[in-house]
C-alpha positions in Angstrom: 66.1 -84.1 19.6 66.9 -81.9 16.6 63.2 -81.8 15.7 62.4 -80.5 19.2 64.9 -77.7 18.7 63.4 -76.8 15.4 59.9 -76.8 16.9 61.0 -74.6 19.7 62.7 -72.2 17.3 59.5 -72.0 15.2 57.3 -71.4 18.2 59.8 -68.7 19.5 59.8 -67.1 16.0 55.9 -67.0 15.9 55.8 -65.5 19.4 58.4 -62.8 18.6 56.5 -62.0 15.4 53.3 -61.7 17.3 54.8 -59.4 19.8 56.3 -57.2 17.1 53.0 -57.0 15.2 51.3 -56.0 18.4 53.8 -53.3 19.0 53.5 -52.0 15.5 49.7 -52.0 15.7 49.8 -50.2 19.0 52.2 -47.6 17.7 50.0 -47.0 14.7 46.9 -46.6 16.9 48.7 -44.2 19.2 50.1 -42.2 16.3 46.7 -41.9 14.6 44.8 -41.1 17.7 44.2 -37.4 17.5 42.1 -37.0 20.7 44.9 -38.2 23.0 47.6 -35.7 24.0 51.2 -36.5 23.2 52.2 -36.7 26.9 49.5 -39.3 27.5 50.7 -41.3 24.5 54.3 -41.2 25.9 53.0 -42.4 29.3 51.2 -45.3 27.7 54.3 -46.2 25.6 56.5 -46.2 28.7 54.1 -48.3 30.6 54.0 -50.9 27.8 57.8 -51.0 27.5 58.2 -51.4 31.3 55.5 -54.1 31.3 57.3 -56.0 28.5 60.6 -55.8 30.5 58.9 -57.1 33.6 57.3 -60.0 31.7 60.7 -60.9 30.2 62.2 -60.9 33.7 59.4 -63.1 35.1 59.8 -65.7 32.4 63.6 -65.6 32.8 63.4 -66.2 36.6 60.9 -69.0 36.1 63.2 -70.7 33.7 66.2 -70.2 36.0 64.1 -71.6 38.9 63.1 -74.7 36.9 66.7 -75.3 35.7 68.0 -75.0 39.2 65.5 -77.6 40.4 66.4 -79.9 37.5 70.1 -79.5 38.4 69.5 -80.3 42.1 67.5 -83.4 41.0 70.3 -84.6 38.7 72.8 -84.3 41.6 70.5 -86.2 43.9 70.0 -88.9 41.3 73.8 -89.2 40.7 74.4 -89.5 44.5 71.7 -92.2 44.8 73.2 -94.1 41.8 76.7 -93.9 43.4 75.3 -95.2 46.7 73.6 -98.1 45.0 76.7 -98.9 42.9 78.9 -98.9 46.0 76.4 -101.2 47.8 76.2 -103.7 44.9 79.9 -103.8 44.3 80.8 -104.1 48.0 82.6 -107.5 48.5 81.3 -107.8 52.2 77.7 -108.0 51.2 
């Protein structure tokens, strides 16, 4: 289990590093582009920031949805286990 956390941490680190590198390269390309007016560069920058925020929200809501489903399934499993336990330990049966 500890190995899984380490793997997830490494994968998360690689993904964050990739995103940061992409932002740096994009910023450099926008900075060095002389044919594009500054207002257009700002518009592109705002679009990329808003897209990033939207993607983070999508991933967060997907994780929340999955965790909610897992929680409901665990409650159902516990309920079924309790019903079976009560049936097996019932002295009438």
